[in-house]
C-alpha positions in Angstrom: 1.5 16.9 6.4 -1.2 19.3 5.3 -4.5 17.7 4.2 -7.2 19.3 2.2 -10.7 17.9 2.6 -13.0 18.7 -0.3 -16.6 19.6 0.4 -19.3 19.4 -2.3 -22.9 20.2 -1.7 -24.1 16.9 -0.2 -20.8 15.7 1.2 -21.4 14.4 4.7 -18.2 12.7 6.0 -16.0 15.8 5.7 -16.2 16.4 9.4 -15.2 12.8 10.2 -12.2 13.2 8.0 -11.3 16.5 9.6 -11.6 15.0 13.0 -9.4 12.0 12.2 -6.7 14.1 10.5 -6.6 17.0 12.9 -7.6 15.6 16.3 -6.5 12.0 16.1 -3.4 12.2 13.8 -2.4 15.7 14.8 -1.9 16.8 11.2 -2.8 20.1 9.6 -6.2 20.0 7.9 -8.5 22.5 6.1 -11.8 22.2 4.4 -11.8 23.0 0.6 -15.1 24.3 -0.8 -16.0 22.9 -4.2 -15.7 26.3 -5.8 -12.0 26.7 -4.9 -9.7 26.9 -7.9 -6.3 26.1 -6.2 -5.0 23.3 -4.0 -1.6 24.9 -3.5 0.1 24.1 -0.2 -1.6 20.7 0.4 0.3 17.4 0.6 -2.7 15.2 0.4 -6.3 15.9 -0.7 -9.3 13.8 0.5 -12.6 13.5 -1.3 -14.9 12.2 1.5 -18.0 10.1 1.3 -21.5 11.4 1.0 -24.0 12.3 -1.8 -22.3 15.1 -3.8 -25.0 17.2 -5.6 -27.6 14.6 -4.3 -26.1 12.0 -6.6 -28.3 13.3 -9.4 -27.8 11.7 -12.8 -25.5 9.2 -11.1 -23.1 9.3 -8.2 -20.3 11.8 -8.8 -21.4 12.7 -12.3 -22.1 16.4 -11.4 -19.2 16.8 -8.9 -16.7 16.1 -11.6 -17.6 19.5 -13.2 -16.9 21.5 -10.0 -14.2 24.2 -10.2 -12.1 22.4 -7.6 -11.8 19.4 -9.9 -9.6 21.3 -12.3 -7.3 22.1 -9.4 -7.4 18.4 -8.4 -6.4 17.3 -11.8 -3.4 19.6 -11.7 -2.6 18.5 -8.1 -2.6 14.9 -9.1 -0.6 15.5 -12.3 2.0 17.1 -10.1 2.3 14.0 -7.9 0.1 15.1 -5.1 -1.5 12.4 -3.0 -5.3 12.0 -3.4 -7.7 9.7 -1.5 -11.3 9.2 -2.6 -13.5 7.6 0.0 -16.9 6.1 -1.1 -18.5 9.0 -3.0 -15.0 10.4 -3.4 -14.0 7.2 -5.3 -17.1 7.6 -7.5 -16.1 11.3 -8.3 -12.5 10.2 -9.1 -13.8 7.7 -11.6 -16.2 10.1 -13.2 -13.4 12.7 -13.5 -11.1 10.2 -15.2 -8.5 10.3 -12.5 -9.1 6.6 -12.0 -10.4 4.1 -14.6 -13.7 2.3 -14.4 -17.0 3.3 -12.9 -19.1 2.5 -9.7 -22.5 1.1 -10.5 -25.5 0.0 -8.4 -24.7 -2.9 -6.2 -25.2 -6.2 -8.0 -28.0 -7.3 -5.6 -29.6 -3.8 -5.8 -29.4 -3.5 -2.0 -27.8 -0.9 0.2 -25.1 -2.5 2.4 -23.7 -1.3 5.7 -21.3 -4.0 7.0 -17.8 -4.9 7.8 -15.7 -6.2 5.0 -12.3 -7.9 4.8 -9.8 -6.7 2.2 -6.6 -8.5 1.0 -3.6 -6.3 0.3 -2.2 -6.9 -3.2 0.6 -4.3 -3.3 2.7 -2.6 -0.6 4.9 -0.2 -2.5 2.5 2.8 -2.4 2.2 5.6 0.1 -1.2 4.1 1.1 -0.1 0.5 1.8 3.6 0.8 2.8 2.9 -0.6 6.3 1.1 -3.6 4.9 2.4 -7.0 3.9 1.4 -8.8 0.7 -1.7 -10.8 1.4 -2.4 -9.0 4.7 -6.1 -8.7 5.5 -7.8 -5.6 6.8 -11.2 -5.1 8.3 -12.9 -2.0 7.0 -16.7 -1.2 6.9 -18.7 -0.3 3.8 -21.8 1.8 3.6 -23.1 2.2 0.1 -25.7 1.3 -2.6 -23.5 2.1 -5.6 -20.2 0.4 -4.9 -20.1 -2.2 -7.7 -16.8 -1.5 -9.5 -17.0 -2.1 -13.2 -14.5 -1.7 -16.1 -14.3 -3.4 -19.5 -12.1 -6.5 -19.7 -9.3 -4.7 -21.4 -9.2 -2.1 -18.7 -9.4 -4.7 -16.0 -6.4 -6.6 -17.5 -4.4 -3.4 -17.7 -5.1 -2.8 -14.0 -3.8 -6.2 -13.2 -0.7 -5.9 -15.3 0.1 -2.5 -14.0 -0.4 -3.5 -10.4 -3.1 -0.9 -9.9 -5.4 -3.2 -7.8 -4.4 -2.4 -4.2 -7.1 -4.3 -2.3 -9.6 -7.1 -3.0 -12.6 -8.3 -1.1 -11.8 -11.6 0.6 -13.0 -13.8 3.4 -11.4 -13.8 6.9 -8.7 -16.3 5.7 -7.7 -14.1 2.8 -9.3 -16.1 0.1 -11.0 -14.1 -2.7 -14.5 -15.5 -3.0 -17.8 -14.4 -4.4 -19.4 -14.7 -1.0 -16.9 -12.1 0.3 -17.9 -9.6 -2.4 -20.5 -7.2 -0.9 -21.5 -5.4 -4.1 -20.6 -7.5 -7.2 -17.4 -5.6 -8.0 -15.5 -7.1 -11.0 -12.7 -9.4 -9.8 -13.5 -8.5 -6.2 -11.8 -5.2 -6.7 -12.1 -3.1 -3.5 -9.5 -0.4 -4.1 -7.4 0.9 -7.0 -4.7 3.4 -7.6 -3.6 5.4 -10.7 -0.6 4.2 -12.7 1.7 6.5 -10.6 0.3 5.0 -7.4 -0.5 8.4 -6.0 -4.3 8.5 -6.4 -6.3 6.0 -4.3 -10.0 5.1 -4.6 -11.9 2.9 -2.2 -15.5 2.4 -1.4 -14.8 1.5 2.2 -15.5 4.0 4.9 -12.0 4.2 6.3 -12.9 7.1 8.6 -15.2 4.9 10.5 -12.4 2.4 11.1 -10.3 5.4 12.2 -13.1 6.4 14.5 -12.8 3.1 16.3 -9.0 3.2 16.2 -9.2 6.6 17.9 -10.6 4.9 21.0 -7.1 3.7 21.9 -5.7 7.2 22.2 -5.4 8.7 25.7 -8.3 11.1 25.1 -10.6 8.1 24.6 -11.3 5.1 26.8 -10.8 1.9 24.8 -14.0 -0.1 24.5 -12.6 -2.9 22.4 -9.1 -3.8 21.2 -7.7 -2.6 17.8 -5.7 -4.4 15.2 -3.4 -2.9 12.7 -4.3 0.7 13.6 -1.0 2.1 12.4 -1.4 0.3 9.1 -4.9 1.6 8.6 -4.0 5.1 9.7 -1.1 5.2 7.2 -2.7 3.5 4.2 -5.8 5.6 4.4 -4.3 9.0 5.1 -0.9 8.6 3.4 1.2 9.4 6.5 4.9 8.6 6.2 6.0 5.3 7.7 7.9 7.0 10.5 5.2 9.4 11.5 5.8 10.5 15.1 2.1 11.2 15.6 1.1 7.6 15.7 1.6 6.1 19.2 3.8 3.0 19.2 1.4 1.5 21.7 -1.1 0.9 18.9 1.1 -1.8 17.4 0.3 -4.2 20.3 -3.5 -3.9 20.0 -5.7 -6.4 18.4 -9.2 -6.1 16.8 -11.8 -8.8 16.5 -12.3 -9.8 12.8 -15.9 -8.5 13.0 -17.4 -5.8 15.1 -20.8 -6.9 16.4 -22.0 -3.4 17.1 -24.1 -1.3 14.8 -22.1 1.4 13.1 -23.0 4.9 14.3 -24.9 7.1 11.8 -23.3 10.5 11.5 
């Protein structure tokens, strides 16, 4: 697959995404500057985390007017796969590619921590390796990750099966305590009606950074759980991708990582 990684002024995790796609997964990847007007030739486009245009006005509000967003709309309308990570999720909502909006965290605090997500749907390119109810540990790092939509929109998301992941506790129970930002109905990740555009506030590339430690080029410093699932659901690789070592399937990850996440 060929991945395009969109770079706005203020984007900061573009190099992380590039590293994971190119060096870890062995896929083709190219940076896409925000002034580009075509996404022809890409199979999947990633909008990374960061602070596009300094998050002036509100997160993603200016980025939605970048020239590349016209191309992204056409790309998504044609069935292209799109992944919005953190600030990328905010941009997708501002651009109308996903419903709802991301507001300040309900407690008005910045949070950098591991969260547990429960899988609600498995018939999408981003979750095909998961099982219904399966939990995944993925970190968050944001101050504006509080997903909000009006009740009618929320009901429509539920009916259409557009809620892909919810915040939950380690046992898979959806609780208020497991919600790190106050998101409505514990929503952690959603897709468009076609199931081809994914938005998540979680910093998946950080999970992939840890998962990358089990590859031969890295010395494992702790075991990894569900790495193939995480790699596939986040970066939309096919189920039978030959670039994911089968050895990963036997690894396990502790539910919580006690280490402080690196700041890149």
